[in-house]
C-alpha positions in Angstrom: 27.6 24.0 16.8 24.5 22.7 14.9 21.7 25.0 14.1 19.1 24.1 16.6 16.6 26.4 15.1 16.3 24.1 12.0 13.8 21.2 12.2 15.5 17.9 12.7 13.3 16.2 10.1 12.4 18.7 7.4 9.8 18.4 4.7 12.6 18.0 2.2 14.2 15.3 4.3 10.9 13.4 4.5 10.4 13.6 0.8 13.9 12.5 0.0 13.6 9.5 2.3 10.2 8.5 1.0 11.4 8.7 -2.6 14.4 6.5 -1.9 12.3 3.9 -0.1 9.8 3.6 -2.9 12.3 3.7 -5.7 14.2 0.9 -4.0 11.0 -1.0 -3.4 9.9 -0.9 -7.0 13.5 -1.7 -8.2 13.4 -4.8 -6.0 10.1 -5.9 -7.7 11.7 -5.5 -11.1 14.9 -7.3 -10.0 12.8 -10.2 -8.7 10.9 -10.5 -11.9 14.2 -10.5 -13.9 15.3 -13.4 -11.7 12.0 -15.1 -12.1 12.2 -14.9 -15.9 15.8 -16.0 -15.9 15.0 -19.1 -13.8 12.0 -20.4 -15.8 9.5 -18.6 -13.5 10.6 -20.5 -10.4 9.6 -17.6 -8.1 5.9 -18.0 -9.1 5.8 -20.8 -6.5 5.8 -18.1 -3.9 2.3 -17.1 -4.9 -0.6 -18.0 -2.6 -2.6 -21.1 -3.2 -5.7 -20.9 -1.0 -6.5 -23.0 2.0 -3.3 -25.0 2.1 -1.5 -24.8 5.4 2.0 -24.9 3.8 1.1 -21.8 1.7 0.8 -19.5 4.8 4.5 -18.9 4.6 3.9 -17.2 1.2 1.5 -14.6 2.5 4.3 -12.0 2.6 6.6 -13.0 -0.3 3.6 -13.1 -2.7 3.4 -9.3 -2.5 6.8 -9.1 -4.1 6.3 -11.7 -6.9 4.7 -11.0 -10.3 3.6 -13.0 -13.3 5.5 -11.3 -16.0 6.9 -7.9 -16.8 3.5 -6.5 -17.8 2.2 -7.4 -14.4 5.0 -5.7 -12.4 4.8 -2.7 -14.8 1.1 -2.2 -14.1 1.7 -2.0 -10.4 4.9 0.1 -10.5 3.5 3.6 -11.1 0.6 3.5 -8.6 2.9 1.8 -6.0 5.4 4.6 -6.4 2.8 7.4 -6.1 0.8 5.9 -3.2 3.8 4.6 -1.4 5.6 8.0 -1.6 2.6 9.9 -0.3 2.0 7.4 2.5 5.7 7.5 3.5 5.7 11.3 3.8 3.9 10.7 7.1 6.9 8.9 8.5 8.8 5.8 7.5 8.0 3.9 10.7 4.3 4.5 10.3 4.5 3.6 6.6 6.3 0.4 7.4 3.6 -0.6 9.9 0.8 0.3 7.5 2.4 -1.6 4.6 3.0 -4.7 6.8 -0.5 -4.7 8.0 -1.9 -4.4 4.5 0.4 -7.2 3.1 -0.4 -9.6 5.9 -4.2 -9.0 6.0 -4.5 -9.1 2.2 -2.4 -12.3 2.0 -4.5 -14.0 4.6 -7.7 -12.9 2.9 -6.5 -14.3 -0.4 -5.6 -17.5 1.3 -9.0 -17.8 2.8 -11.4 -16.9 0.0 -9.6 -17.2 -3.4 -10.9 -19.9 -5.8 -9.4 -23.4 -5.3 -6.5 -24.1 -7.7 -5.6 -20.4 -8.1 -2.2 -18.9 -7.5 -2.2 -15.2 -6.4 0.8 -12.9 -6.3 1.7 -9.3 -7.0 1.8 -5.9 -5.3 -1.7 -4.9 -6.3 -3.1 -5.8 -2.9 -0.7 -3.4 -1.4 -1.5 -0.8 -4.1 -5.2 -1.0 -3.3 -4.4 -0.9 0.4 -2.4 2.2 0.2 -5.1 3.8 -1.9 -7.7 3.1 0.9 -5.2 4.3 3.5 -4.6 7.6 1.7 -8.2 8.1 0.9 -9.3 8.2 4.6 -6.1 9.1 6.5 -6.6 12.8 6.3 -10.1 12.5 7.8 -8.9 10.2 10.5 -5.9 12.4 11.4 -7.9 15.7 10.8 -5.2 17.1 8.5 -6.3 19.3 5.6 -3.3 18.5 3.3 -3.8 14.8 3.7 -7.6 15.2 3.0 -6.7 17.0 -0.2 -4.2 14.4 -1.3 -6.7 11.6 -0.6 -9.4 13.4 -2.7 -6.9 13.9 -5.5 -5.9 10.3 -5.8 -9.6 9.3 -5.5 -10.4 11.5 -8.4 -7.6 10.1 -10.6 -7.6 6.4 -9.6 -11.1 5.9 -8.2 -12.7 4.4 -11.2 -9.8 1.9 -11.7 -10.1 0.9 -8.1 -13.8 0.2 -8.5 -13.2 -2.0 -11.5 -10.4 -3.8 -9.7 -12.7 -4.9 -6.8 -15.6 -5.9 -8.9 -16.4 -9.7 -8.9 -17.3 -9.4 -12.5 -13.6 -8.7 -13.3 -12.3 -12.2 -13.6 -9.0 -11.3 -15.1 -7.6 -10.2 -11.8 -7.8 -11.3 -8.1 -10.6 -9.0 -7.1 -10.5 -10.8 -3.7 -6.9 -9.7 -3.1 -7.8 -6.1 -4.2 -10.8 -6.0 -1.9 -9.0 -7.3 1.1 -6.1 -4.9 0.4 -8.5 -2.0 0.2 -10.2 -2.9 3.4 -6.9 -3.4 5.2 -5.7 0.0 4.1 -8.8 1.7 5.4 -8.4 -0.1 8.7 -4.7 0.8 8.9 -5.7 4.5 8.8 -7.5 4.0 12.1 -5.1 1.6 13.7 -2.1 3.8 13.0 -3.8 7.2 13.3 -1.8 10.1 14.8 -2.1 10.7 18.5 -4.6 13.4 19.4 -1.9 15.9 20.3 -0.4 15.6 16.8 -3.6 16.3 14.9 -4.5 19.6 13.4 -8.0 21.0 13.8 -9.9 21.3 10.5 -11.2 24.7 11.6 -10.0 27.2 14.2 -11.3 26.8 17.7 -14.0 29.2 18.7 -13.2 31.6 21.5 -14.8 31.0 24.8 -17.7 33.3 25.6 
């Protein structure tokens, strides 16, 4: 007979699943870049060229394509860290959050990026997950998540500010900004039900 006293989805189980998902995700990005390099950068065509109707089909694929190994390397570590922390809250919720960020970010890039540009890469998702983690704890009223959000804000906050600055013409600041906004919005859209939240302070006894 199974031990019904043990939780069906332990913390260790969540961590293991989150790690496998994110390691697989990053491995896929590297595999795609290897294929891209081996085929004369043929996959770069899946980047988003703004305000062309035919380019709307590239809104999602663009998040998995990079312009060189340096590009994918720059996104790998923050994507691993942010994705792992976000996925600890549940893989279903993480998938919904990631999908929302990718789609909203891609559509934003399609709408406002400079004419003639080609935008691709996981950085929009990275900025989105940063925004999601930064506010998730406050939205869900969970102390541990608040601490995690403040920690990543302290470590990566300055880089995020540089990445969304219009003065930074070496990157798609538009994609970064839309990703960040989508991540913040996702924290509210996919917040935990009220009965699953933990009070930030003990309830006061009734007089």
